[in-house]
All heavy atoms as an XYZ file, in Angstrom:
815
protein
N      21.906    -16.694     -7.223
C      22.403    -15.876     -6.136
C      23.275    -16.760     -5.256
O      22.861    -17.830     -4.832
C      21.215    -15.315     -5.354
C      21.577    -14.184     -4.452
S      20.143    -13.359     -3.736
C      19.376    -12.680     -5.173
N      24.488    -16.327     -4.986
C      25.440    -17.099     -4.196
C      25.337    -16.743     -2.721
O      24.803    -15.707     -2.345
C      26.863    -16.819     -4.688
C      27.147    -17.185     -6.143
C      28.530    -16.738     -6.539
C      26.988    -18.676     -6.357
N      25.897    -17.577     -1.887
C      26.000    -17.352     -0.449
C      24.650    -17.161      0.224
O      24.451    -16.218      0.985
C      26.899    -16.141     -0.154
C      28.281    -16.318     -0.717
O      28.795    -17.420     -0.774
N      28.884    -15.237     -1.151
N      23.723    -18.047     -0.033
C      22.423    -17.968      0.613
C      22.500    -18.603      1.991
O      23.169    -19.610      2.196
C      21.354    -18.669     -0.224
C      21.091    -18.076     -1.609
C      20.009    -18.868     -2.313
C      20.709    -16.623     -1.513
N      21.815    -17.985      2.947
C      21.752    -18.507      4.299
C      20.330    -18.328      4.814
O      19.528    -17.623      4.220
C      22.754    -17.787      5.197
C      22.653    -16.282      5.169
C      23.867    -15.632      5.808
O      24.315    -16.098      6.854
O      24.348    -14.667      5.237
N      20.015    -18.973      5.908
C      18.667    -18.914      6.465
C      18.415    -17.550      7.113
O      19.252    -17.037      7.854
C      18.455    -20.016      7.506
C      18.585    -21.418      6.948
C      17.480    -21.729      5.973
C      17.579    -23.179      5.503
N      16.693    -23.484      4.432
N      17.244    -16.983      6.813
C      16.802    -15.734      7.433
C      15.350    -15.932      7.880
O      14.592    -16.671      7.255
C      16.907    -14.523      6.480
C      18.350    -14.223      6.154
C      16.127    -14.738      5.212
N      14.986    -15.279      8.976
C      13.640    -15.392      9.526
C      12.925    -14.062      9.384
O      13.482    -13.018      9.707
C      13.695    -15.807     11.011
O      14.433    -17.020     11.132
C      12.305    -16.021     11.564
N      11.688    -14.123      8.901
C      10.854    -12.927      8.782
C       9.694    -13.070      9.763
O       9.003    -14.087      9.784
C      10.317    -12.756      7.351
C      11.471    -12.510      6.392
C       9.304    -11.611      7.296
C      11.069    -12.397      4.944
N       9.505    -12.046     10.591
C       8.387    -11.970     11.521
C       7.370    -11.004     10.911
O       7.511     -9.789     11.036
C       8.855    -11.473     12.894
C       9.814    -12.418     13.568
C      11.177    -12.352     13.299
C       9.357    -13.375     14.454
C      12.069    -13.214     13.914
C      10.240    -14.246     15.069
C      11.599    -14.174     14.798
N       6.389    -11.564     10.193
C       5.375    -10.773      9.492
C       4.177    -10.598     10.424
O       3.583    -11.580     10.877
C       4.959    -11.483      8.211
C       3.867    -10.820      7.456
N       3.972     -9.535      6.972
C       2.639    -11.259      7.100
C       2.851     -9.221      6.341
N       2.025    -10.256      6.413
N       3.837     -9.343     10.736
C       2.767     -9.063     11.692
C       1.429     -8.886     10.982
O       1.317     -8.105     10.051
C       3.116     -7.829     12.521
C       4.296     -8.091     13.422
C       5.572     -7.694     13.063
C       4.133     -8.796     14.609
C       6.658     -7.964     13.875
C       5.221     -9.071     15.424
C       6.481     -8.652     15.054
O       7.553     -8.930     15.850
N       0.434     -9.642     11.444
C      -0.928     -9.581     10.910
C      -1.895     -9.394     12.071
O      -1.605     -9.762     13.211
C      -1.296    -10.857     10.111
C      -0.448    -10.987      8.866
C      -1.175    -12.100     10.962
N      -3.049     -8.809     11.786
C      -4.058     -8.573     12.806
C      -4.841     -9.859     13.072
O      -5.323    -10.508     12.156
C      -5.014     -7.466     12.365
C      -6.034     -7.165     13.395
C      -7.343     -7.567     13.403
C      -5.841     -6.402     14.582
N      -7.973     -7.094     14.505
C      -7.065     -6.371     15.272
C      -4.753     -5.735     15.130
C      -7.239     -5.711     16.476
C      -4.928     -5.071     16.325
C      -6.152     -5.063     16.990
N      -4.963    -10.218     14.340
C      -5.745    -11.376     14.759
C      -6.978    -10.853     15.487
O      -6.871    -10.321     16.593
C      -4.917    -12.278     15.675
C      -5.619    -13.582     16.015
O      -6.852    -13.667     15.848
O      -4.930    -14.516     16.452
N      -8.142    -10.989     14.857
C      -9.369    -10.437     15.438
C      -9.791    -11.175     16.705
O     -10.426    -10.590     17.576
C     -10.493    -10.453     14.404
O     -10.715    -11.768     13.947
N      -9.440    -12.446     16.840
C      -9.770    -13.185     18.060
C      -8.971    -12.664     19.255
O      -9.502    -12.546     20.347
C      -9.519    -14.675     17.870
C     -10.472    -15.331     16.900
C     -10.192    -16.803     16.716
O      -9.363    -17.379     17.466
O     -10.805    -17.404     15.808
N      -7.692    -12.375     19.023
C      -6.849    -11.835     20.092
C      -7.075    -10.340     20.299
O      -6.828     -9.814     21.376
C      -5.358    -12.055     19.776
C      -4.821    -13.468     19.816
C      -3.374    -13.500     19.359
C      -4.919    -14.027     21.227
N      -7.489     -9.672     19.234
C      -7.629     -8.218     19.298
C      -6.285     -7.515     19.290
O      -6.126     -6.425     19.816
N      -5.304     -8.164     18.664
C      -3.948     -7.612     18.604
C      -3.222     -8.209     17.398
O      -3.710     -9.140     16.759
C      -3.189     -7.942     19.888
N      -2.041     -7.662     17.142
C      -1.212     -8.208     16.064
C      -0.478     -9.447     16.564
O      -0.092     -9.523     17.726
C      -0.191     -7.177     15.598
C      -0.784     -6.053     14.801
C       0.309     -5.145     14.287
C      -0.263     -4.044     13.425
N       0.803     -3.189     12.895
N      -0.299    -10.402     15.653
C       0.513    -11.575     15.972
C       1.522    -11.773     14.853
O       1.303    -11.344     13.716
C      -0.342    -12.818     16.174
C      -0.937    -13.376     14.904
C      -1.623    -14.700     15.153
C      -2.072    -15.320     13.846
N      -2.656    -16.620     14.012
N       2.621    -12.413     15.168
C       3.693    -12.629     14.198
C       3.513    -13.971     13.502
O       3.332    -14.995     14.154
C       5.045    -12.579     14.883
N       3.565    -13.927     12.172
C       3.631    -15.142     11.358
C       5.100    -15.303     10.997
O       5.683    -14.443     10.334
C       2.755    -15.023     10.093
C       2.916    -16.244      9.215
C       1.308    -14.782     10.461
N       5.698    -16.378     11.452
C       7.142    -16.576     11.296
C       7.409    -17.436     10.065
O       6.836    -18.514      9.917
C       7.738    -17.234     12.550
C       7.470    -16.353     13.770
C       9.222    -17.487     12.371
C       7.782    -17.010     15.087
N       8.281    -16.927      9.166
C       8.660    -17.655      7.952
C      10.175    -17.665      7.827
O      10.828    -16.670      8.135
C       8.070    -16.984      6.708
O       6.677    -16.921      6.799
N      10.713    -18.785      7.368
C      12.153    -18.915      7.157
C      12.407    -19.061      5.666
O      11.753    -19.856      4.990
C      12.725    -20.124      7.935
C      14.207    -20.308      7.646
C      12.479    -19.971      9.428
N      13.344    -18.261      5.147
C      13.694    -18.278      3.729
C      15.208    -18.395      3.587
O      15.956    -18.131      4.532
C      13.270    -16.979      3.046
C      11.785    -16.745      3.009
C      11.164    -15.905      3.928
C      10.992    -17.344      2.038
C       9.801    -15.680      3.893
C       9.626    -17.129      1.992
C       9.037    -16.292      2.916
O       7.689    -16.081      2.876
N      15.647    -18.764      2.390
C      17.061    -18.652      2.034
C      17.245    -17.268      1.429
O      16.474    -16.866      0.564
C      17.457    -19.720      1.019
C      17.505    -21.088      1.623
O      17.959    -21.270      2.737
N      17.014    -22.065      0.897
N      18.260    -16.554      1.877
C      18.487    -15.209      1.368
C      19.929    -14.778      1.525
O      20.727    -15.415      2.214
N      20.252    -13.674      0.872
C      21.585    -13.081      0.974
C      21.489    -11.878      1.906
O      20.772    -10.920      1.627
C      22.094    -12.650     -0.399
C      23.442    -12.008     -0.334
N      23.599    -10.645     -0.310
C      24.674    -12.537     -0.255
C      24.883    -10.366     -0.234
N      25.555    -11.497     -0.190
N      22.196    -11.930      3.023
C      22.148    -10.918      4.077
C      23.422    -10.089      4.011
O      24.520    -10.616      4.064
C      22.052    -11.619      5.422
C      21.921    -10.728      6.613
C      22.925    -10.033      7.226
C      20.746    -10.450      7.358
N      22.439     -9.347      8.301
C      21.093     -9.590      8.406
C      19.426    -10.859      7.236
C      20.172     -9.127      9.334
C      18.516    -10.398      8.163
C      18.888     -9.544      9.187
N      23.261     -8.773      3.885
C      24.399     -7.853      3.920
C      24.083     -6.785      4.958
O      23.041     -6.135      4.900
C      24.641     -7.202      2.557
C      25.721     -6.163      2.577
C      27.054     -6.524      2.710
C      25.418     -4.813      2.473
C      28.047     -5.569      2.754
C      26.412     -3.861      2.511
C      27.723     -4.243      2.647
O      28.708     -3.296      2.692
N      24.976     -6.626      5.911
C      24.760     -5.667      6.998
C      26.005     -4.805      7.166
O      27.130     -5.309      7.118
C      24.494     -6.442      8.290
C      24.205     -5.599      9.482
C      23.864     -6.444     10.700
O      23.276     -7.533     10.551
O      24.200     -6.008     11.809
N      25.799     -3.495      7.348
C      26.913     -2.594      7.604
C      26.429     -1.424      8.460
O      25.234     -1.254      8.688
C      27.547     -2.104      6.292
C      26.666     -1.213      5.483
N      25.699     -1.689      4.619
C      26.583      0.135      5.404
C      25.078     -0.686      4.046
N      25.584      0.436      4.513
N      27.370     -0.633      8.934
C      27.063      0.537      9.747
C      27.114      1.774      8.854
O      28.098      1.999      8.158
C      28.063      0.689     10.917
C      28.054     -0.579     11.791
C      27.746      1.927     11.742
C      26.734     -0.862     12.465
N      26.040      2.563      8.881
C      25.962      3.785      8.082
C      25.899      4.988      9.023
O      25.477      4.871     10.174
C      24.724      3.755      7.192
N      26.328      6.143      8.525
C      26.209      7.375      9.306
C      24.996      8.158      8.831
O      24.685      8.206      7.650
C      27.468      8.253      9.165
O      27.687      8.531      7.791
C      28.680      7.562      9.753
N      24.299      8.751      9.783
C      23.082      9.505      9.497
C      23.173     10.853     10.211
O      23.556     10.911     11.383
C      21.838      8.735      9.997
C      20.572      9.517      9.723
C      21.769      7.362      9.370
N      22.841     11.944      9.489
C      22.792     13.263     10.117
C      21.495     13.392     10.894
O      20.415     13.234     10.329
C      22.868     14.375      9.064
C      24.227     14.439      8.424
O      25.232     14.172      9.058
N      24.256     14.783      7.152
N      21.609     13.696     12.178
C      20.408     13.840     12.992
C      20.668     14.823     14.130
O      21.679     14.726     14.829
C      20.002     12.478     13.565
C      18.659     12.496     14.252
C      18.198     11.110     14.626
O      17.963     10.302     13.713
O      18.094     10.845     15.825
N      19.765     15.777     14.292
C      19.844     16.770     15.359
C      21.179     17.519     15.365
O      21.775     17.751     16.413
C      19.597     16.130     16.726
C      18.210     15.560     16.843
O      17.276     16.049     16.221
N      18.069     14.505     17.625
N      21.650     17.879     14.187
C      22.889     18.646     14.083
C      24.152     17.841     14.323
O      25.237     18.401     14.479
N      24.064     16.538     14.356
C      25.230     15.686     14.568
C      25.134     14.423     13.739
O      24.187     14.222     12.988
N      26.139     13.593     13.883
C      26.190     12.334     13.136
C      25.992     11.188     14.119
O      26.624     11.145     15.168
C      27.544     12.180     12.409
C      27.681     13.264     11.339
C      27.663     10.799     11.788
C      29.015     13.248     10.629
N      25.107     10.268     13.752
C      24.934      9.056     14.540
C      25.201      7.856     13.641
O      25.115      7.940     12.429
C      23.519      8.953     15.161
C      22.438      8.901     14.071
C      23.247     10.075     16.121
C      21.072      8.541     14.608
N      25.549      6.749     14.256
C      25.806      5.519     13.525
C      24.577      4.621     13.630
O      23.967      4.516     14.683
C      27.036      4.802     14.089
C      28.292      5.598     13.898
C      28.784      6.412     14.909
C      28.963      5.549     12.692
C      29.930      7.159     14.721
C      30.118      6.289     12.493
C      30.595      7.088     13.514
O      31.726      7.829     13.331
N      24.233      4.000     12.500
C      23.023      3.193     12.442
C      23.272      1.948     11.612
O      23.915      2.012     10.565
C      21.913      4.030     11.814
C      20.604      3.343     11.649
C      19.564      4.315     11.107
O      19.473      5.446     11.533
N      18.793      3.851     10.149
N      22.750      0.822     12.071
C      22.863     -0.429     11.327
C      21.959     -0.357     10.099
O      20.828      0.110     10.170
C      22.439     -1.588     12.227
C      22.371     -2.933     11.527
C      22.121     -4.058     12.498
C      20.725     -4.057     13.030
N      20.393     -5.265     13.810
N      22.464     -0.804      8.951
C      21.654     -0.907      7.736
C      21.775     -2.324      7.197
O      22.868     -2.862      7.097
C      22.104      0.094      6.679
C      21.225      0.072      5.441
C      21.632      1.104      4.414
O      22.554      0.812      3.642
O      21.022      2.175      4.401
N      20.632     -2.914      6.860
C      20.579     -4.297      6.382
C      20.014     -4.296      4.966
O      19.025     -3.625      4.692
C      19.662     -5.151      7.277
C      20.164     -5.151      8.712
C      19.542     -6.569      6.736
C      19.144     -5.649      9.709
N      20.650     -5.053      4.085
C      20.108     -5.319      2.755
C      19.963     -6.828      2.640
O      20.927     -7.572      2.764
C      21.021     -4.781      1.660
C      21.048     -3.281      1.600
C      21.877     -2.786      0.448
C      21.888     -1.262      0.451
N      22.763     -0.737     -0.586
N      18.735     -7.264      2.414
C      18.418     -8.679      2.340
C      17.793     -8.959      0.979
O      16.836     -8.296      0.590
C      17.439     -9.042      3.466
C      16.855    -10.440      3.476
C      17.946    -11.499      3.567
C      15.883    -10.578      4.632
N      18.351     -9.921      0.264
C      17.822    -10.325     -1.036
C      17.316    -11.758     -0.927
O      18.071    -12.648     -0.535
C      18.900    -10.217     -2.104
C      19.243     -8.781     -2.436
C      20.397     -8.693     -3.430
N      20.586     -7.330     -3.875
C      21.299     -6.416     -3.216
N      21.882     -6.735     -2.072
N      21.427     -5.191     -3.693
N      16.036    -11.950     -1.269
C      15.421    -13.274     -1.171
C      14.933    -13.691     -2.561
O      14.041    -13.048     -3.113
C      14.250    -13.262     -0.171
C      14.756    -12.890      1.218
C      13.553    -14.626     -0.153
C      13.674    -12.772      2.261
N      15.512    -14.758     -3.143
C      15.096    -15.211     -4.477
C      13.861    -16.116     -4.409
O      13.946    -17.315     -4.606
C      16.327    -15.955     -4.982
C      16.964    -16.485     -3.748
C      16.691    -15.486     -2.671
N      12.708    -15.547     -4.114
C      11.439    -16.262     -4.032
C      10.442    -15.640     -4.985
O      10.527    -14.451     -5.273
C      10.846    -16.167     -2.623
C      11.505    -16.994     -1.559
C      11.245    -18.470     -1.731
O      12.187    -19.201     -1.923
N      10.012    -18.907     -1.680
N       9.461    -16.408     -5.420
C       8.402    -15.845     -6.258
C       7.480    -14.970     -5.423
O       7.111    -13.884     -5.828
C       7.606    -16.961     -6.929
C       8.384    -17.663     -8.002
C       7.520    -18.662     -8.713
C       8.323    -19.339     -9.809
N       7.531    -20.261    -10.591
N       7.081    -15.442     -4.253
C       6.175    -14.696     -3.379
C       6.678    -14.782     -1.937
O       7.144    -15.843     -1.512
C       4.758    -15.266     -3.445
C       4.110    -15.164     -4.802
C       3.870    -13.736     -5.251
O       3.593    -12.869     -4.409
O       3.967    -13.493     -6.464
N       6.561    -13.687     -1.202
C       6.862    -13.686      0.223
C       5.821    -12.830      0.939
O       5.228    -11.933      0.344
C       8.289    -13.175      0.537
C       8.491    -11.741      0.055
C       9.348    -14.064     -0.044
C       9.805    -11.129      0.494
N       5.607    -13.126      2.207
C       4.695    -12.354      3.042
C       5.547    -11.405      3.877
O       6.221    -11.841      4.816
C       3.888    -13.283      3.954
C       2.945    -14.193      3.213
C       1.745    -13.448      2.671
O       1.300    -12.478      3.312
O       1.258    -13.839      1.595
N       5.512    -10.108      3.537
C       6.310     -9.128      4.263
C       5.706     -7.742      4.065
O       5.109     -7.465      3.019
C       7.793     -9.156      3.827
C       8.654     -8.377      4.802
C       7.964     -8.700      2.402
C      10.132     -8.674      4.697
N       5.849     -6.897      5.071
C       5.366     -5.514      5.020
C       6.377     -4.614      5.714
O       7.188     -5.083      6.519
C       4.025     -5.382      5.748
O       3.060     -6.214      5.195
N       6.292     -3.328      5.413
C       7.127     -2.356      6.115
C       6.745     -2.393      7.597
O       5.570     -2.442      7.944
C       6.931     -0.942      5.523
C       7.642      0.100      6.365
C       7.425     -0.904      4.089
N       7.739     -2.426      8.459
C       7.507     -2.516      9.900
C       7.683     -3.917     10.446
O       7.790     -4.095     11.665
N       7.727     -4.930      9.565
C       7.988     -6.295     10.019
C       9.429     -6.394     10.502
O      10.248     -5.504     10.263
C       7.753     -7.299      8.886
C       6.278     -7.487      8.567
O       5.432     -6.968      9.319
O       5.985     -8.142      7.551
N       9.758     -7.481     11.166
C      11.097     -7.673     11.695
C      11.793     -8.797     10.940
O      11.149     -9.763     10.507
C      11.036     -8.012     13.190
C      10.262     -7.012     14.044
C      10.867     -5.619     14.091
N      12.210     -5.578     14.596
C      12.547     -5.407     15.873
N      11.625     -5.246     16.787
N      13.817     -5.393     16.221
N      13.117     -8.678     10.771
C      13.929     -9.673     10.077
C      15.138    -10.018     10.933
O      15.651     -9.176     11.669
C      14.389     -9.182      8.688
C      15.099     -7.825      8.779
C      13.218     -9.122      7.726
C      15.656     -7.309      7.470
N      15.574    -11.273     10.842
C      16.729    -11.722     11.621
C      17.527    -12.735     10.811
O      16.956    -13.531     10.066
C      16.279    -12.336     12.935
N      18.824    -12.693     10.973
C      19.724    -13.640     10.311
C      19.754    -14.922     11.133
O      20.065    -14.897     12.325
C      21.117    -13.029     10.220
C      22.124    -13.848      9.484
C      23.433    -13.078      9.427
C      24.513    -13.819      8.736
N      25.771    -13.055      8.734
N      19.373    -16.044     10.501
C      19.312    -17.321     11.203
C      17.879    -17.805     11.328
O      16.943    -17.187     10.821
N      17.704    -18.916     12.040
C      16.384    -19.500     12.258
C      15.979    -19.238     13.701
O      16.709    -19.593     14.629
C      16.396    -21.012     11.969
C      16.817    -21.276     10.520
C      15.041    -21.633     12.256
C      17.018    -22.735     10.193
N      14.805    -18.613     13.887
C      14.329    -18.255     15.230
C      12.857    -18.589     15.380
O      12.090    -18.500     14.425
C      14.520    -16.755     15.495
C      15.947    -16.324     15.539
C      16.563    -15.807     14.413
C      16.694    -16.435     16.704
C      17.893    -15.410     14.449
C      18.016    -16.042     16.752
C      18.611    -15.527     15.616
O      19.926    -15.140     15.657
N      12.463    -18.935     16.608
C      11.058    -19.119     16.944
C      10.521    -17.915     17.699
O       9.329    -17.677     17.713
C      10.879    -20.384     17.767
C      11.183    -21.643     16.978
C      11.008    -22.898     17.809
O      10.523    -22.802     18.955
O      11.357    -23.972     17.315
N      11.416    -17.172     18.370
C      11.061    -15.938     19.068
C      11.904    -14.812     18.498
O      13.009    -15.040     17.991
C      11.336    -16.059     20.563
C      10.453    -17.051     21.266
C      10.737    -17.035     22.749
C       9.846    -18.015     23.471
N      10.132    -18.047     24.905
N      11.408    -13.589     18.609
C      12.107    -12.424     18.075
C      13.406    -12.192     18.851
O      13.373    -11.977     20.060
C      11.209    -11.193     18.178
C      11.727     -9.920     17.555
C      11.814    -10.055     16.044
C      10.829     -8.755     17.913
N      14.575    -12.233     18.175
C      15.836    -11.976     18.872
C      16.030    -10.477     19.114
O      15.422     -9.640     18.447
C      16.896    -12.518     17.910
C      16.264    -12.418     16.580
C      14.792    -12.610     16.783
N      16.900    -10.147     20.055
C      17.122     -8.735     20.410
C      17.813     -7.951     19.296
O      17.688     -6.739     19.236
C      17.914     -8.629     21.715
C      19.334     -9.068     21.585
N      19.698    -10.397     21.606
C      20.468     -8.354     21.406
C      21.012    -10.483     21.454
N      21.508     -9.273     21.330
N      18.541     -8.612     18.414
C      19.280     -7.908     17.354
C      18.555     -7.916     16.014
O      19.160     -7.668     14.970
C      20.672     -8.527     17.199
C      20.616     -9.980     16.771
O      19.585    -10.631     16.853
N      21.733    -10.502     16.332
N      17.253     -8.166     16.005
C      16.480     -8.206     14.755
C      16.351     -6.809     14.167
O      16.286     -5.815     14.889
C      15.093     -8.794     15.007
N      16.322     -6.734     12.833
C      16.148     -5.466     12.141
C      14.679     -5.202     11.846
O      13.846     -6.101     11.905
N      14.375     -3.953     11.522
C      13.022     -3.546     11.169
C      12.982     -3.195      9.692
O      13.816     -2.427      9.213
C      12.589     -2.319     12.006
O      12.698     -2.651     13.387
C      11.161     -1.924     11.695
N      12.011     -3.721      8.956
C      11.892     -3.503      7.516
C      11.478     -2.058      7.250
O      10.494     -1.574      7.795
C      10.875     -4.474      6.890
C      10.671     -4.167      5.417
C      11.317     -5.909      7.086
N      12.256     -1.367      6.393
C      11.962      0.017      6.029
C      11.515      0.139      4.573
O      10.680      0.976      4.251
C      13.190      0.899      6.266
N      12.079     -0.688      3.670
C      11.788     -0.610      2.236
C      11.713     -2.027      1.681
O      12.514     -2.889      2.044
C      12.898      0.170      1.485
C      12.637      0.189     -0.001
C      13.043      1.575      2.029
N      10.744     -2.247      0.772
C      10.621     -3.523      0.062
C      10.582     -3.214     -1.428
O       9.789     -2.386     -1.865
C       9.337     -4.267      0.462
C       9.295     -4.498      1.954
C       9.228     -5.594     -0.291
C       7.944     -4.885      2.474
N      11.440     -3.878     -2.202
C      11.482     -3.662     -3.651
C      11.307     -4.999     -4.365
O      11.954     -5.986     -4.018
C      12.787     -3.013     -4.064
N      10.435     -5.022     -5.363
C      10.186     -6.199     -6.171
C      11.147     -6.176     -7.361
O      10.958     -5.430     -8.309
C       8.737     -6.202     -6.642
C       8.371     -7.441     -7.433
O       9.254     -8.273     -7.701
O       7.185     -7.570     -7.792
N      12.179     -6.988     -7.303
C      13.206     -7.050     -8.357
C      13.157     -8.418     -9.047
O      14.191     -9.024     -9.298
C      14.584     -6.799     -7.754
S      14.730     -5.258     -6.859
N      11.956     -8.901     -9.359
C      11.812    -10.241     -9.920
C      11.959    -10.305    -11.427
O      11.772    -11.354    -12.016
C      10.475    -10.834     -9.501
C      10.405    -11.118     -8.007
C       9.096    -11.694     -7.610
N       8.060    -10.669     -7.776
C       6.771    -10.935     -7.771
N       6.342    -12.161     -7.632
N       5.887     -9.962     -7.916
N      12.301     -9.198    -12.071
C      12.540     -9.222    -13.513
C      14.043     -9.274    -13.753
O      14.825     -8.805    -12.952
C      11.954     -7.975    -14.169
C      10.451     -7.927    -14.120
C       9.918     -6.722    -14.841
C       8.413     -6.688    -14.783
N       7.863     -5.498    -15.426
N      14.433     -9.812    -14.875
C      15.838     -9.813    -15.236
C      16.523    -11.136    -14.963
O      15.899    -12.163    -14.733
N      17.832    -11.073    -14.946
C      18.672    -12.265    -14.830
C      18.661    -12.842    -13.422
O      18.717    -14.043    -13.235
C      20.125    -11.927    -15.257
C      21.025    -13.123    -15.099
C      20.141    -11.419    -16.669
N      18.598    -12.002    -12.398
C      18.701    -12.423    -11.012
C      17.449    -12.004    -10.236
O      17.492    -11.061     -9.451
C      19.973    -11.801    -10.408
C      20.286    -12.346     -9.055
O      19.777    -13.374     -8.650
N      21.121    -11.640     -8.326
N      16.308    -12.677    -10.430
C      15.067    -12.241     -9.778
C      15.100    -12.444     -8.264
O      15.530    -13.496     -7.778
C      13.999    -13.116    -10.430
C      14.729    -14.313    -10.932
C      16.116    -13.856    -11.251
N      14.669    -11.426     -7.529
C      14.677    -11.496     -6.064
C      13.816    -10.370     -5.489
O      13.403     -9.455     -6.188
C      16.100    -11.378     -5.532
C      16.765    -10.079     -5.841
N      17.367     -9.853     -7.062
C      16.915     -8.936     -5.126
C      17.857     -8.607     -7.070
N      17.590     -8.033     -5.904
N      13.565    -10.446     -4.198
C      12.957     -9.361     -3.430
C      14.085     -8.684     -2.667
O      14.914     -9.351     -2.044
C      11.948     -9.919     -2.425
C      10.710    -10.428     -3.065
C      10.483    -11.711     -3.483
C       9.533     -9.691     -3.353
N       9.217    -11.802     -4.028
C       8.618    -10.584     -3.950
C       9.154     -8.366     -3.182
C       7.353    -10.184     -4.363
C       7.893     -7.987     -3.584
C       7.006     -8.875     -4.172
N      14.149     -7.367     -2.724
C      15.145     -6.600     -1.972
C      14.453     -5.982     -0.780
O      13.463     -5.273     -0.922
C      15.776     -5.505     -2.838
C      16.720     -4.546     -2.114
C      17.921     -5.293     -1.538
C      17.157     -3.438     -3.031
N      14.954     -6.275      0.398
C      14.403     -5.759      1.645
C      15.491     -4.967      2.335
O      16.586     -5.470      2.576
C      13.939     -6.923      2.539
C      12.883     -7.742      1.801
C      13.417     -6.404      3.874
C      12.733     -9.133      2.277
N      15.194     -3.706      2.624
C      16.147     -2.847      3.316
C      15.608     -2.590      4.711
O      14.427     -2.243      4.880
C      16.355     -1.502      2.567
C      17.334     -0.608      3.314
C      16.844     -1.767      1.151
N      16.453     -2.771      5.699
C      16.039     -2.579      7.087
C      17.086     -1.852      7.879
O      18.186     -1.577      7.409
N      16.709     -1.544      9.097
C      17.663     -0.904     10.002
C      17.559     -1.510     11.383
O      16.652     -2.235     11.672
C      17.453      0.593     10.055
C      16.047      1.028     10.394
C      15.950      2.521     10.379
C      14.503      2.920     10.695
N      14.319      4.283     10.824
C-alpha cells in the first residue's frame, strides 16, 4: 500500500475503576482518503465528510463509534472522524482493514 501516513485511533473501552469509558490511543500507518459527500435528509441535501482509512495491520483494536484522526495526537482533536463501518479485507494481494467514518 502506497502513501502511508500516521493515523491515530481513539478506541473506547469501559474502565470499571473509573466507572466510565476511557480512550486507548493507538498510532498506525494507514492510507487516509477524505471527501465531501451529499446525503438526503429531511427533504433536502446536506454535505457530510466521509473518511476511508485503510490500515495494513494483522490486528487492530477498533469498534464502531471510536474516533479516528489523521496525524499523531495525545488528545482528541476537534476534526476527528467517527467510525461507522469496519471491514476485514486481510485476504488477497493487498491485505488491510477498511474503516469508514464520517
